N, C-alpha and C positions, 0 to 999 in steps of 0.2 A: 738046637737051642730053643729053648721055652719061649713061649710067646713074649712072655713081659720081662725075659732076660735081654741085656741089650747092650750089644759087644762095644768096649770102652776101645775108643779111639784116641790114639797118642796125640798130645798137641803138637808134638813133632813130627808131622808127617809131610811129603812133599808139598801138598798142594799150600801150607801153612808157612812150609820152608820161603816156597815161591813170593807169597804175602810179603812175608818179611825181607826178601831181596828187592823187592819192590819199593817198600820203603828205604830201603839203604841205597838203590840207585838217586832215589831223589835229590839228594845234595849233590850229588856228581854233576847229575843234571842239570841243576840251578848253576855250578861253576862255568860249566863249560859254557852256558849259555850267555853267561855274561865275559867272558874273556873275548877279545876282540878276534876277528879273522873269521873267514868262511871255516876253513878247518874244525875250528872250536864250535862252530853254529851246528857242522854235520855231525861231531862227535853228540852234542846234545841232542840232535834229531837221532842218533843211534839208540843213546841211552833212553830215551823217551820210546821209541819203538820196543825196544827189548823189554819194559815197564809195562807198557801196555799190553804188550805180549804176556807176560805172565800174567795179568788180569785177567784174561779169557781161558787160558791152562791151569790157572788153579782152582777155578770153578768147576770145569770140566774134569780134571784128575780128581777132585773132592766127591761130586756127583757120581760119577762113574767108579768108583773104587770104596764108596761107602765114608770118604775121610772126611766126613762133615762135624766140626767140634765150634765148642761155643767160642773158643779164640777166633776160630776163620769167620766165625758168624760177626764180630766186632771188629778184628782187625781187618778184613777185607775192604769193607767199605772204606775207612778210616785209613787204609795206604790208596784206594783207587782217588779219594779227596786231594790227599797230598801230592800226589803226582799231579793229577787236572789240578791242581789249586795253585801249586808251584808252577807251572807253565803259565797260568791265567796270569798270576801275580805279577812274574816277571817279566810275559810280555807286555803287561801296563807300563810298570817301570820303565822299560826300554822304550815305550812310546809307540807302539806299535800295536796296541789294542787299546779299544778305551777303554776306562776305566769303569764305565757303567755295565760293560759285558761282563767283565770280570765278578761285580758286584752281583748281579742279578743271577748268575752260575754261583757261585759261592754262596749267595745265601741260600738258593733253592737246595742248595746238596748240605751245608751244616742244617739245615730248619727238618729237611727230611731223616739226615743220620742220628738228629737227637730224636726224631718220633721213633725212627726202629728202635733207638736203643730203650727208649720207653716202652715201647710194645714187646720188646724182648721176650720179659716173663711171659707175657700172652699166649704170642705167637709170631711166627715169621711171617712177615706180609712177600710172597716172592716177587721178584723181578718180573715185570710185565714185559712184554714185547715192546713198546713205549718206551721203557725202561732200558732195553737192548740198543734201541737205534738212537737214543739220547749218547748212549756211551759213543756208540762209532761215530754220530754226528760230531760229538768235543773230540775224539781223538784225531778225526780227518781233518775238525778246522785248526787245532792248534799243529796236526803237521805240517797242515797248509802254510801256516805263519811262521813254522820253523823253518821251513824249506827257504832256502835264497830265490829271488828270481819269479817268485810266482805273482801276478797280478792283483791288484788289491781288490777290483769287483770280485774275482774268484774268489779269495779271501772270504769276502763281507757275506756274499751268497751263501755258502757252506756255516759259516760262523753264525750268520741270521738263523738260518735252519735251526742249528744246533740252539740257540737262546730259547726259541719258537718252542721247539719240543723238549727242552728244559722245564719250563713253566710249566707246560701244558703235561707234563707227565708229574711235576710237582704237586699241579692241583687232583689229579688223578690219586698219586699215592696217598694226600691226604684224605678223601672219600672214603677211599678201602680201607685206610687205617678206623676214622670214626666208624664205619659198619662192623669192622672187626673188636671194636671197643664194645659196639652196641650188643653184639653176640655173645660178647664174654659176661657183659654184665648179667645178661638175660641169664645165661648159661650157670652163674653163681646166685642168680636169683634175687638180684638188685633192683 
């Protein structure tokens, strides 16, 4: 293959199918979470766990096998936010998580997703190590809130860590986006 030729990757590859599966699992997770009983709660936890695993798996497969597509660049973060957002909102509706936590986390996620979409035509800012830690902390905190019988202080500490890292990585992402925009402007001679 010549240097300037690019391999065309079908948007319907395994990585993107896993992303779509994550989106499809969200409503089932929500229904299970609102149904009464420990069995339904554990069902919601299982669905959340499977959906969270697809988040790791789709990115790994896309990078390893060159399956990165524009669809995946847009759909993956949306699927991530749909899953964590649904979990946070539902936990707040159920009175198990303070609304301010949900608002702070979702506000950051919506703002950064919007910023990513704006920057998409210039470049993609890769996920930072802090962003990966943020995702792991958010998932861990949500899992603790979904598990029956976890003491409140344990849940609060992990969710508190998730909130701090979420805000910190959001600020870092904005600074990286501003730098990228300046570089892009200089490259265009503006």
